[in-house]
C-alpha positions in Angstrom: 0.2 -0.1 0.0 1.3 3.5 -0.9 2.9 5.4 1.7 0.4 8.5 3.1 -2.2 7.0 1.0 -3.7 4.2 2.3 -7.4 3.0 2.7 -8.2 1.6 6.3 -10.1 -1.9 6.1 -13.2 -0.4 6.5 -15.8 -1.1 9.4 -19.4 -1.1 8.6 -22.5 -0.9 10.9 -25.7 -1.4 10.0 -28.4 -0.2 12.8 -32.0 -0.5 13.5 -34.5 2.3 13.1 -34.2 2.5 17.3 -30.6 3.6 18.0 -29.1 1.7 20.8 -31.6 -1.4 19.8 -28.7 -3.2 19.3 -25.4 -3.6 19.1 -23.2 -2.6 15.7 -22.2 -5.1 13.0 -18.5 -4.6 11.9 -17.2 -6.1 8.8 -14.0 -5.2 6.7 -14.6 -4.1 3.2 -12.8 -5.3 0.3 -8.6 -4.2 0.8 -7.6 -1.5 -1.7 -4.6 -1.7 -3.1 -3.4 1.5 -4.1 -0.3 0.8 -5.5 -2.0 -0.6 -8.5 -4.7 1.7 -8.8 -2.9 5.1 -8.1 0.0 3.6 -9.9 0.2 6.3 -12.3 0.7 8.8 -9.7 4.2 7.3 -8.8 6.0 6.4 -11.4 9.5 6.0 -10.3 11.9 8.5 -12.5 16.3 8.1 -11.8 19.0 10.2 -12.9 22.2 6.8 -13.0 25.5 7.6 -10.8 26.9 8.2 -14.5 25.2 12.0 -14.8 27.1 13.1 -12.1 29.1 16.1 -13.0 32.3 17.0 -12.0 34.3 20.4 -11.7 37.4 21.0 -13.0 39.2 21.0 -9.8 37.3 18.1 -8.3 38.5 15.9 -12.0 41.3 13.6 -10.3 44.1 12.7 -12.8 43.0 15.0 -15.7 41.8 18.0 -14.8 39.1 18.3 -17.3 35.6 20.0 -16.7 32.4 17.5 -16.2 34.9 14.2 -16.3 32.9 11.2 -16.6 32.5 9.3 -13.5 34.6 6.1 -13.2 33.5 2.3 -11.7 33.4 1.8 -8.5 36.9 0.0 -6.7 39.0 2.0 -9.7 41.9 4.2 -8.5 41.0 7.2 -7.0 37.6 7.2 -8.6 35.2 10.3 -8.6 32.4 10.4 -5.9 29.2 9.8 -7.9 25.5 9.7 -6.7 22.5 7.9 -8.4 19.2 9.4 -7.3 15.6 7.7 -8.1 12.8 9.2 -7.0 8.6 8.0 -6.8 5.7 9.8 -5.3 4.5 9.0 -1.8 1.3 11.2 -1.3 -0.1 14.5 -3.5 2.6 16.4 -2.5 5.6 14.2 -1.0 8.4 12.8 -2.7 10.7 9.8 -2.0 14.4 10.2 -2.9 17.3 7.1 -2.6 20.5 8.4 -2.9 23.4 5.8 -3.7 27.0 7.4 -3.3 29.5 6.0 -4.6 33.2 6.7 -3.1 36.1 5.5 -2.0 36.4 3.9 1.4 37.2 6.3 4.5 36.0 9.2 2.0 34.1 12.0 3.5 31.5 13.7 2.3 29.0 16.1 2.9 25.5 15.6 0.7 23.6 18.7 0.6 19.8 17.7 -1.2 18.3 21.1 -2.5 14.5 20.2 -3.5 14.5 22.6 -5.6 11.8 25.1 -3.9 13.9 26.7 -2.0 14.5 24.1 0.9 17.4 21.5 1.6 18.9 19.3 3.5 22.1 17.7 4.2 23.5 14.6 6.0 27.1 12.7 5.8 28.9 10.0 3.5 32.1 8.0 4.6 32.8 5.8 1.7 29.4 3.7 -0.2 26.6 5.3 1.3 22.7 4.4 0.4 20.2 6.7 1.6 16.8 7.9 1.4 15.1 11.3 2.1 11.7 12.3 2.2 10.3 16.1 1.1 6.7 17.9 1.0 6.3 20.5 -1.3 3.8 23.1 -0.3 2.9 23.4 -3.5 1.9 20.6 -6.0 4.1 21.1 -9.4 7.3 20.6 -11.8 10.9 20.6 -9.2 14.4 20.1 -9.9 16.0 18.4 -7.5 19.9 19.0 -7.2 22.2 16.9 -5.4 25.7 18.1 -4.6 28.7 16.2 -3.0 31.2 18.6 -1.3 34.5 17.5 1.1 36.9 19.9 2.1 38.2 21.3 -0.7 34.9 22.0 -2.5 32.7 20.8 -4.5 33.1 17.2 -6.2 30.0 16.4 -8.1 26.8 17.1 -8.3 23.8 15.2 -10.3 19.9 16.6 -11.1 16.3 15.0 -11.3 13.4 16.7 -12.4 10.3 15.5 -10.7 6.7 16.2 -10.4 4.3 15.9 -7.6 1.5 13.5 -8.0 -1.1 15.1 -7.1 -3.4 17.8 -8.9 -5.0 21.1 -8.5 -8.4 21.8 -9.6 -8.8 24.9 -12.8 -12.9 25.6 -12.9 -14.1 25.5 -16.5 -17.4 26.8 -18.1 -19.5 24.5 -18.5 -19.2 22.9 -22.3 -20.6 20.1 -23.9 -18.1 17.8 -25.3 -19.9 14.9 -26.7 -23.4 14.5 -27.6 -23.9 11.8 -30.1 -27.5 12.7 -30.7 -25.7 15.3 -32.8 -22.4 14.4 -33.5 -20.5 16.8 -31.1 -17.2 14.9 -30.1 -18.3 12.0 -31.9 -20.1 10.5 -35.0 -23.8 10.9 -34.5 -25.3 7.8 -33.6 -25.9 5.9 -30.2 -23.4 3.6 -29.2 -23.8 0.5 -29.4 -24.1 -1.9 -26.7 -20.6 -3.3 -25.0 -18.8 -0.6 -27.1 -17.3 2.4 -26.2 -17.7 6.2 -27.0 -13.9 7.8 -27.3 -14.3 11.9 -25.3 -11.5 13.9 -26.2 -10.4 16.3 -23.5 -6.9 17.4 -23.3 -6.6 20.0 -26.4 -9.9 20.0 -26.7 -11.4 23.8 -26.7 -9.0 26.0 -24.5 -8.4 22.2 -22.0 -4.8 22.2 -21.9 -2.5 19.0 -22.3 -1.8 17.4 -19.5 -5.2 17.0 -17.9 -4.7 14.2 -15.1 -8.6 13.6 -14.4 -12.1 16.0 -16.0 -15.1 16.6 -14.5 -17.5 15.7 -16.4 -21.8 15.1 -16.4 -22.5 11.9 -18.5 -25.9 11.4 -19.7 -27.5 8.6 -21.2 -30.5 8.9 -23.0 -33.0 7.5 -25.6 -32.4 4.2 -23.6 -34.6 1.2 -24.9 -33.4 -1.8 -22.6 -31.8 -1.5 -18.4 -28.1 -0.9 -18.4 -25.1 1.0 -17.4 -22.5 3.5 -18.4 -18.6 3.1 -17.3 -15.7 6.0 -17.4 -12.0 5.4 -17.9 -9.0 6.2 -19.3 -9.4 5.4 -22.6 -6.3 2.9 -23.2 -6.7 1.1 -19.7 -8.3 -2.0 -18.1 -12.6 -1.4 -18.0 -13.1 -1.1 -14.3 -15.9 -3.3 -13.1 -17.6 -0.4 -11.6 -20.8 2.2 -12.8 -20.9 5.3 -13.1 -24.4 5.6 -14.3 -27.4 3.3 -14.4 -30.7 3.8 -16.5 -33.8 1.8 -17.3 -35.8 1.6 -20.7 -36.9 4.8 -21.1 -35.0 7.3 -19.2 -32.5 9.5 -19.2 -30.3 9.9 -16.7 -27.4 11.8 -16.0 -24.7 11.6 -13.1 -21.0 13.5 -12.4 -17.7 11.6 -13.0 -14.6 13.1 -11.7 -12.4 10.6 -14.3 -8.6 9.7 -15.2 -7.6 10.7 -18.2 -4.7 8.6 -20.4 -1.7 10.5 -21.7 -3.1 11.0 -25.0 -5.8 12.9 -23.2 -8.9 10.8 -23.7 -11.2 8.8 -21.8 -13.8 6.5 -22.7 -17.5 6.0 -21.8 -18.6 2.2 -22.6 -22.3 1.2 -23.0 -23.2 -1.5 -20.4 -26.3 -1.9 -21.8 -27.8 -4.7 -24.5 -29.1 -2.1 -26.8 -27.8 0.8 -28.0 -27.7 4.2 -26.3 -27.3 8.0 -27.2 -24.7 9.9 -24.4 -23.6 13.4 -23.5 -21.1 14.4 -21.9 -20.3 18.1 -20.2 -17.5 19.2 -18.5 -17.2 21.4 -15.6 -13.9 21.5 -14.5 -10.0 19.4 -14.8 -7.3 18.6 -13.1 -3.6 19.3 -13.7 -0.3 18.9 -11.7 0.1 22.6 -11.8 -0.8 25.3 -9.0 -4.3 26.0 -9.1 -7.9 25.7 -7.1 -7.3 22.7 -4.0 -10.1 21.4 -2.4 -11.3 22.0 1.0 -14.6 19.5 2.2 -17.3 20.9 4.3 -19.8 19.2 6.4 -23.0 19.0 4.2 -25.1 21.6 4.5 -28.1 23.4 3.1 -28.1 26.8 1.3 -31.2 26.7 -0.7 -34.9 25.1 -0.1 -36.9 27.1 -2.3 -39.6 25.0 -1.1 -39.2 26.7 2.6 -37.6 30.1 1.1 -34.4 29.0 2.2 -31.8 30.4 0.4 -33.9 31.9 -2.3 -37.7 33.1 -2.5 -40.4 30.6 -1.1 -41.9 29.6 -4.1 -40.9 26.9 -7.2 -38.4 28.3 -10.0 -40.9 28.9 -12.3 -40.4 27.5 -16.4 -37.8 28.9 -17.9 -36.9 30.9 -14.9 -33.4 31.4 -13.2 -32.5 31.9 -9.6 -29.5 33.3 -8.3 -27.7 31.7 -5.0 -24.5 33.7 -3.7 -22.2 31.1 -2.7 -18.8 32.6 -0.9 -19.0 34.7 2.2 -21.2 32.3 3.9 -21.5 29.0 4.9 -17.9 28.8 5.6 -17.2 29.2 1.7 -14.3 32.1 1.9 -14.4 35.1 -0.8 -12.3 33.9 -3.6 -13.3 30.3 -3.8 -13.0 29.5 -7.9 -15.8 26.7 -7.7 -18.1 24.9 -5.4 -19.1 21.0 -5.2 -23.2 20.6 -4.7 -25.2 18.4 -4.6 -28.8 19.6 -6.5 -31.9 18.1 -5.8 -35.5 18.6 -7.8 -38.9 17.8 -6.2 -42.2 18.6 -7.3 -41.5 19.1 -11.1 -45.0 20.3 -12.8 -43.6 18.4 -16.1 -40.5 16.6 -17.2 -37.5 19.4 -17.9 -33.6 19.6 -16.8 -31.7 21.7 -14.9 -28.5 23.8 -15.6 -26.1 25.4 -13.1 -23.6 27.6 -13.9 -21.7 30.6 -12.8 -22.9 34.3 -12.7 -22.1 36.9 -15.0 -23.4 35.0 -18.7 -25.8 33.6 -20.3 -27.3 30.1 -19.4 -25.1 27.2 -21.7 -26.4 24.6 -23.1 -25.3 22.2 -20.9 -27.6 20.3 -18.7 -26.7 18.9 -14.7 -30.0 16.9 -14.1 -32.6 15.9 -15.8 -36.1 15.0 -14.2 -39.6 14.1 -15.1 -42.9 15.1 -13.6 -43.1 14.8 -10.3 -40.3 13.1 -9.6 -38.0 14.0 -7.0 -34.2 13.2 -8.3 -30.2 14.5 -7.2 -27.4 14.8 -9.0 -23.8 15.9 -7.9 -22.4 19.6 -9.3 -19.3 20.7 -9.6 -19.6 24.5 -11.0 -17.1 27.6 -11.2 -18.7 30.8 -9.4 -19.0 34.0 -10.8 -17.3 37.2 -10.2 -19.5 38.2 -7.7 -19.2 35.2 -5.9 -22.2 33.3 -6.9 -24.3 30.7 -9.5 -27.5 30.4 -11.5 -29.5 27.9 -11.8 -31.6 27.7 -14.5 -35.1 25.4 -15.2 -35.2 24.1 -18.7 -39.1 22.7 -18.4 -41.5 25.2 -19.0 -43.7 24.7 -15.4 -42.4 25.2 -12.5 -40.1 22.8 -10.2 -38.5 23.6 -6.1 -35.1 23.1 -5.9 -32.7 22.1 -3.3 -29.2 22.8 -2.9 -26.9 20.8 -0.3 -23.2 22.1 -0.5 -20.3 19.9 0.9 -16.9 21.6 0.1 -15.4 24.1 -2.5 -12.2 25.0 -4.0 -9.7 27.8 -3.8 -6.2 29.3 -4.4 -5.5 28.7 -0.8 -7.3 25.6 -0.5 -4.8 22.5 0.2 -6.7 19.3 -0.7 -4.7 18.5 -4.3 -6.3 15.3 -5.9 -5.0 11.8 -6.3 -7.3 9.8 -8.9 -7.5 6.1 -9.1 -8.2 4.0 -11.1 -12.0 2.6 -10.4 -12.4 0.4 -7.7 -15.6 -1.1 -5.4 -15.1 -0.8 -1.9 -18.1 -2.0 -0.9 -21.1 -3.8 -2.1 -24.3 -5.3 0.4 -25.4 -7.9 -2.4 -22.1 -9.8 -1.9 -21.8 -11.7 1.9 -18.2 -11.5 1.2 -18.1 -7.4 2.4 -21.4 -7.5 4.3 -23.0 -10.9 5.8 -25.5 -9.0 7.4 -27.9 -8.3 4.2 -29.7 -5.3 3.3 -28.6 -2.4 4.9 -31.9 -1.7 7.4 -34.3 1.7 7.2 -33.0 4.4 9.1 -29.8 2.0 9.7 -26.0 3.8 8.5 -22.9 2.3 7.9 -19.7 3.3 9.2 -16.4 3.6 7.0 -12.8 4.3 8.4 -11.4 5.5 5.3 -8.6 7.8 7.0 -8.9 7.2 10.4 -5.1 7.3 10.7 -4.4 9.6 8.0 -5.6 12.7 8.6 -3.7 14.4 5.4 -6.6 11.9 3.6 -9.3 15.1 3.5 -12.2 13.4 1.0 -12.4 10.8 -1.2 -14.6 10.9 -4.4 -16.4 8.2 -4.3 -19.8 6.6 -6.6 -22.8 5.5 -4.7 -25.0 3.2 -5.8 -28.5 1.6 -4.1 -30.5 -0.9 -5.6 -32.9 -3.5 -4.9 -34.8 -0.6 -3.1 -38.2 -2.1 -1.0 -39.6 1.4 -0.7 -38.8 5.3 -1.2 -36.2 7.6 -0.1 -32.8 9.2 0.2 -29.3 8.4 0.8 -27.0 10.5 2.9 -23.2 10.9 3.1 -21.3 12.6 6.0 -18.5 12.5 8.3 -18.8 10.6 11.4 -17.8 12.2 14.7 -17.1 9.0 16.6 -13.5 7.8 16.6 -12.5 4.4 15.7 -11.7 3.5 19.1 -15.2 4.5 20.5 -16.7 1.9 17.8 -14.1 -0.5 18.4 -14.7 -0.5 22.1 -18.7 -0.3 22.3 -18.5 3.6 23.6 -19.8 5.1 20.1 -22.7 7.6 20.5 -25.6 7.8 17.7 -24.8 10.2 15.1 -27.5 12.6 14.0 -27.4 12.8 10.3 -27.3 16.1 8.8 -30.2 17.9 7.1 -29.0 17.1 3.3 -29.6 14.5 0.8 -27.0 12.5 -1.6 -29.2 10.9 -3.7 -32.6 9.6 -4.3 -34.9 6.9 -5.4 -38.2 5.3 -5.7 -39.3 1.8 -4.6 -37.6 -0.7 -7.1 -35.4 1.8 -8.8 -31.4 1.7 -8.9 -29.8 5.3 -8.5 -26.4 6.2 -8.7 -24.6 9.5 -7.6 -21.0 10.8 -7.3 -20.0 11.4 -3.5 -17.2 14.0 -2.3 -17.5 12.5 0.9 -15.0 14.9 3.5 -13.9 12.7 6.3 -14.5 15.2 9.1 -11.9 14.7 12.3 -12.0 11.3 12.9 -11.7 10.1 9.2 -14.9 7.9 8.9 -17.7 8.5 6.6 -21.4 7.5 7.2 -23.8 6.4 4.6 -27.3 6.5 5.9 -30.5 4.9 4.3 -33.2 7.8 5.6 -35.8 5.9 3.8 -37.8 3.0 6.3 -37.6 0.5 4.0 -34.0 -1.5 3.7 -31.9 -1.0 0.6 -28.6 -2.8 -1.1 -25.6 -0.4 -1.0 -22.6 -0.2 -3.4 -19.6 1.9 -3.1 -16.5 2.5 -5.5 -13.9 4.7 -5.0 -12.2 6.3 -7.7 -9.7 9.0 -5.9 -8.5 11.2 -2.5 -8.2 14.6 -1.7 -4.8 14.7 0.1 -3.5 18.0 2.1 0.5 16.8 2.1 
């Protein structure tokens, strides 16, 4: 397991509707091999000893500048140092040094990390050492190692490194793919068990070097049930899903998906009939300093049913409301984007909702689609306008109520850099090997200690799916106030779930939604079944935000 990134084996709990009526059930979630799923983030880079450069005064026997280092064991060999570095966390680097010099030769080894800081240690003869460093900002750095003795500098070697983590750059909502009209791909439905290729890097003003992208993926014109899986082009398709749909449905879901080195992602149609796919971008991640993520305890900013954060009335058909985001609820002035969960309820007809930054016209994109009378939610990451607000447009001809819950924000001062993973399933209550207690009970919850011993892991990008639903309900994901010790020693208190929701369902539905789950003070995340009837819950992991 990669240092400083690990996922603690999860413990889960299902409780009856009456708190405290039964003790917790504990079970370990599948181990996630983060060396495997995050391999692209931790590639080792090397500068061999042969690249050591010597000064004229240090080159013995010839006095020539830049003389080539001699092999170990030869007479009067010049000292050399071989370098190998790999990432250990979003901003962390581990550097292996192999100093080769004549036995008894005392050297001072200085490691300049490229950010104005350095460390020095001594080497007496051949010496192997490992030094670690955490950068204040993600980006590219050149490490310079200098070998010195009483006569001066004896040799230097350099190594260029890039921190594994990525920062977020908001992007005005833009449609990159629409198979209905040929945007970004040939016009026509995606065949069953086939993929649509989506160009990310170099598309419009999106730069090269994108490591992950935020897309709202929509399946429409469906004629049978199925699912969509998003993954980097050219990699092995994971056994996870992002969008689940039934015949006749139009279903969106937000995804944060890694981008391959060529700048593409694939959208796989896992259904047995053709389907149209749409993908809208609202931001991307690169290994250059931009905006970091700060998780918040989920809180409700807008509820038009009650007049919270907006007038107490439905958003009119073809109407728009503005929502001030910065300067309230823990979101600072200067935030560049916000992470939301947006819910439509009581819509009077079919339609769609578009969330976008203030200061411009509504884009030709959508964030969630709804049917008349349906309650449906979707995660949204949206840039914030220059005045610190966003707008929400109802694309239907009749009114609907809108609810907005805030889960975090991005800012230039934010410390949460993103490490994308190849997606992996970490919980499935349908699988007895994961969860031997059957379905998650109504009003019960599962607790999962994702980072109880790794406080630098402040939030995880997950996809939660409820299925085999026996009644209506909604899911809430939130940090747990208890410590892992409290659960292990049976003195944990029953948490109070926040007044927010992540996804809603009707009996018999299968509903997914992306969740940016903050881990709170104790590193434990709760998954609440807020319905009164049992459900199955599936959780897939897509990445982690780290502060160092």
